N, C-alpha and C positions, 0 to 999 in steps of 0.2 A: 245780601241777596243770594238766594239758593240757585246756583247755576244749573243744577240738574232739573229744575222745574221752570226755568226761564222761558217765557213766552211773550216776545215783544209784539207791540202793535205793528200790523202790516207784515207779519211773518209770512214768508213764502218758501216753497220747496225749491224754487229756482230763482234765486236773487240775481241781479243784473251782472255782477262781475263773474260769478260762477257760470252763468249762462253764456256770457260772451267768451270766456275762456274755453268752454266746451266747444263752442262754434268755431273759434279760431283754430284750436287744435285739430278739430275735424276737417276743416278746410285745408290746413297744411298737409294733413295725412292724405287726403284725396288728391291734392296737387302733387305730392311726392310721387305717387304711383302713376297717376294719369299723365303727367308731363314728362315722366322718365322716358316714355316712348318717343319723345321729341328731343331727347338729349339733355334735358334739364336734370341735373343731379342736386336735389334739394339738400341731401345729407352733406355733400361736399361744400355747398354754399352756406348753409345755415348751421350745420353741426359745429360743435366747439372743438377746435384743434389746439394742440399745444402751441405755445407762442413761437417756437422755433420752426414750426411746420410752414412750408410754403403756402399752405391752404388757410392759415390763420388770418382772421379779420377781427378787430375789436368788437364789432356788433354781435359776434357769435356768443358773447357772454349773455346775451338776452335771447337771441333767436334759437339757440339749441334747445330751449325748453319746449318749442313747438314742433320738434321733429321726433318721430317715433319709428322704431325698427320694423314693427309688424303689427298686425291687428290685435294680438293679445297684449302687446306692450301698451298700446294706446287705450284699449278697453279697460285694463286694470288701472292705469293712471287716471283716466277720466272718471271712472267709477269712484275711486278713492277721493278725487277732487270734489265730486258732488257729495259723497257720503259724509266727509268731514268738513267740507268747505261751506256748505249751505247754512249750517248752524252757526259757524263762526261769522259769516258775513251778516247774518241776521242779528247777531249779538253785538258785533263790533261796528257794523256799518260798512258800506261798500268801499269808501275811500281808504279806510284803515286796512281793510282786508286786502285790497289791491296792492297797497304799499308793502304789506307784509309778504304777500306771495312773491312779488318781484324781488324784494330784498333777499328772501330765502333762496330763490332761484339763482340770483347772481352770486350769493354767498356760496352756494354749492359749486358753481363754476370756478370761483376763486380757489376753493378748497381742492377741487380736482386738478386745477392748474398747478397748485403747490405740490401735490402728490406727484404729478407728472414731472415737475422740475426735479424732485428728489430722485425719481426713477431714471430720468434721462441723464442726470448728472452722474449717477452710478454707472450707467451704461457707457457714457462717454469716457469716464475715468478708466473703466475696465478695458475699453477698446484701445485707449492710448497705451496702456500697459502691454496689451497683446501685440499691438503693432511694433513695439520696440523689441519684442522677443517672441516671434511667432513660432508655433510648433503644433503638431497634432493634438497633444495633450492640453496645451493652453487654449486652443480653439474649442476643443471639446468642453473644457471647463467654463469658457465664456458663454457658450450656448446653453449649457445646463443651468448656469446661474441666472441668466437674464432672458433666455428664450427657450425654455425647456419644451414648449409645445412644438418646436421645430427640430428638436434633436433627432428624432427618428428619421425625418426626411433628409437629414445631413449625415446620418450615420455611415452610409456607404462611402461618401466622400472622405470622411475621417479615416475609415478603415483602409481605403486605397492609399491615402496619403501616408499612413503609418508604414505601409509596405514600400513607399518610395519617398522616404523622409528627406532625402537630399535633393529632390526635384523642386526647383524654384517655382515652377508653374503652379504648384499646389499652394504655395505661400501667397502668390498673387491672386489666385482664385479665392483663397480664404479672406483676403482683404475685400474682395467684391462681395462675398457673403456677409461680412461684417457690415458693410455699408447698406446692403439690402435689408438686413435686419433692423438697422437704425431707421431706415426709411419706412419700414412697416410700422414701427412704433409711432413715427410722426404722422402717418397717414390714417391713424385710427381716431375718429372723432367721438366725443361724448355727446349723447343725444337723450332727449326725453325730459319730461316735467317732474320726474321722481324727486329730485332734490328739493324743489319748491313744495311738493306734496308732503315730503317728510317733515318739512317745516310746519305745514298746516296740521299734520298729525300731532306733532309736539304741542302746538298751540291748543289743539282740541283736548289733548290729555291734561294740559295745565288748566284750561278754562272749565272743562267738564270732567274732572278726574274720576268721579264715581258713576258716570253714565255707562250703562252696559252697551257693549258692542258685541254683536253676534258673529264670531269668527266662523267662516264658511257657512254662515246663516244658521248655525246650529249651536255653537259653543258660546255661552255668555261670558264676557270678560270685561272687567272695568277698564275704562279708557286709560287710566294711569298705568296699569299693568301691561296693556297692549303697547303703549309707547316705550316702556322700559324694555319689553321683550324685543320689539323691533330694533331699538337702539343697540341692545346687546348683540343681536344677531348680525347687525351691520358691522359692529366692531370686530366680532369674531371672523366674519367673512372677509373683511378688509385685511386684517392681519394675517389671515391664512394665505392670502395672495395666490389663489389657484389660477395658473396661467390659462386654463380653459374657461374661466369665468369671465364673461364679458360685461358683468354688472359693475357700475361705478359706485361701489359701496362707500367710499370716502366722500363722494359727492352727496350721497344721502345723509351721511353724518354731518357734512358741512351745512346742508340745509337746516338740520335740526339745531346745530350750534349757533348759526347766525340767527335763526328764529328765536332761540333762547336769549341771545344778547339783545335783540330788539325788544322782546317782552320785558326784560329787566330794565332796559332804558325807558320804556314807556311807564314802568312802575315808578321810576324816579321823576320822570317828566311826562305826566299824562298827555296822551294824544289829544289834540284839539283840531278838528277839521271836519 
C-alpha cells in the first residue's frame, strides 16, 4: 500500500480522538487561567513534579499533558497534534491512535523523571560533599555546577563571605541557600503535550516518510527528514543543558523513543482492536 496516497473511507480532517484532545486541552488551558483568580493552581495540581517533591502525585504522569504554560505553548502543540495526528488517526483508527498518544505521553514523563533522578542525585551528592567541607570557593563551585542561572544573584554573598571567611554565620547562611536551591529544583513541574506529540511526529514520519511537510508554510521537506531533524535538535539541546532553557528536551526524546518501541512491538504483534 502506498502510504503517501492513502485515502481511507470516511476520512475526516477532525477525527474523534484528535477533536476531543483539542477540546480537553483547550478547556484545561481556559480553566488554568480563569480559576487562578480563585486560588486554583492547575500547574501545581496537574503538572508533573519529580517524585521526591512534596507536590508529586502519581496521576501527574497523565495530567501533565493537558497543562500548558502560555498561549503560544498550547497553540503550537495543538496545531502539531492536528497537523500530524489527523492523518494517523484516519490511517490507524481511533483506538490505536489514542493508545499510542497516551503511551508516548507517559513514556515522555517516565523519561523526564529518570533525567530528574540523575540530576537530583548529582545535586544531592554535591550538596553532601559541600556540607562536610563548606567554604566560599566550594559554595561558588556548587552553584556554578548545578545552578549557574542563580550565580550572579549570589555573587555578592560569596564576595562578602570571602572577606569574612572565618565568620560562621556565612556557613550557616550558605546551608540555607543550598536547601533553597534544592527546593527550587523540586518545585519546577514538567507540563505540556509535547512529549506525546513528538511521538506522533515520529509515527507520522515512519508511516508517511515521503510526504511533504511545509516548514513555516513555505519550505517543503519530506516527513522522514523532518523527524530526523527534530530528533537531532532535541538531542543537541538536551545535552547542551542550557540552564536558562525551560524546555524538557529529554521528555520530547522520550516520547519519540517510547513511540518507536510501541511501533516495533506492533510490527511483531499486529494491533487488533
